[in-house]
C-alpha positions in Angstrom: -10.6 3.0 -24.6 -10.2 1.6 -21.1 -8.4 4.6 -19.5 -10.3 7.5 -21.0 -11.9 8.2 -17.6 -10.5 7.8 -14.2 -13.1 5.3 -13.1 -11.2 2.2 -14.1 -7.9 3.4 -12.7 -9.7 4.4 -9.5 -11.4 1.1 -9.2 -8.1 -0.7 -9.7 -6.5 1.4 -7.0 -9.3 0.8 -4.6 -9.3 -2.9 -5.2 -5.5 -3.3 -4.9 -4.4 -0.8 -2.4 -7.5 -0.3 -0.2 -8.0 -4.0 0.2 -4.4 -4.5 1.4 -4.7 -1.6 3.9 -8.0 -2.9 5.2 -6.5 -6.4 5.7 -3.6 -4.7 7.6 -6.1 -2.8 9.8 -8.1 -5.9 10.6 -4.9 -7.8 11.5 -3.7 -5.0 13.7 -7.1 -5.0 15.4 -6.7 -8.8 16.0 -3.2 -8.1 17.4 -1.4 -10.1 14.6 1.3 -7.5 14.3 3.7 -9.3 12.0 1.0 -10.2 9.5 -0.4 -6.7 9.7 2.9 -5.0 9.1 3.6 -7.4 6.1 0.1 -6.4 4.7 0.9 -2.7 5.1 4.3 -3.3 3.4 2.6 -5.0 0.5 0.1 -2.1 0.3 2.8 0.4 0.2 4.7 -1.4 -2.5 1.5 -1.7 -4.6 0.8 2.0 -4.1 4.3 3.0 -5.3 3.9 0.6 -8.3 0.6 2.1 -9.2 2.0 5.6 -9.0 4.8 4.6 -11.4 2.0 3.4 -13.7 0.2 6.7 -13.4 3.3 8.7 -14.0 3.8 6.9 -17.3 0.2 6.5 -18.6 -2.0 9.0 -16.6 0.2 11.8 -15.3 -1.5 13.9 -12.7 -0.6 15.9 -9.6 -2.3 13.6 -7.1 0.0 10.8 -8.1 3.0 12.7 -6.7 1.3 12.9 -3.3 0.3 9.3 -3.3 3.8 8.3 -4.3 5.2 10.1 -1.3 2.6 8.4 0.9 3.4 5.0 -0.6 7.2 5.5 -0.2 6.7 6.5 3.5 4.4 3.5 4.1 6.8 1.1 2.5 9.8 2.5 4.5 7.9 2.6 7.8 6.5 -0.9 7.3 9.9 -2.4 6.3 11.5 -0.7 9.3 8.8 -2.1 11.7 9.0 -5.5 10.2 12.8 -5.5 10.6 12.5 -4.4 14.2 9.7 -6.8 15.1 10.7 -9.7 17.3 9.8 -13.2 16.0 6.3 -14.2 17.0 7.5 -17.2 18.9 9.2 -15.0 21.6 6.9 -13.4 24.2 
């Protein structure tokens, strides 16, 4: 079966969540804050969604920690995105 080991679930998590966070980091480095915050928000939402999947199909203690991190990232990114001024103003 596909999920008998943690390899495939770990690979999916790395491809989905790590990629979005790396994109956010590169955008922050290039000082494209609005896009970076949006990428961080997407990464947080994807992490929370993945943790829900894990709670249902692959329950483990680490998922609780990652869910808390994902919720914090989502809330923080949403707050920053809401507070960010439009990119046309300088």
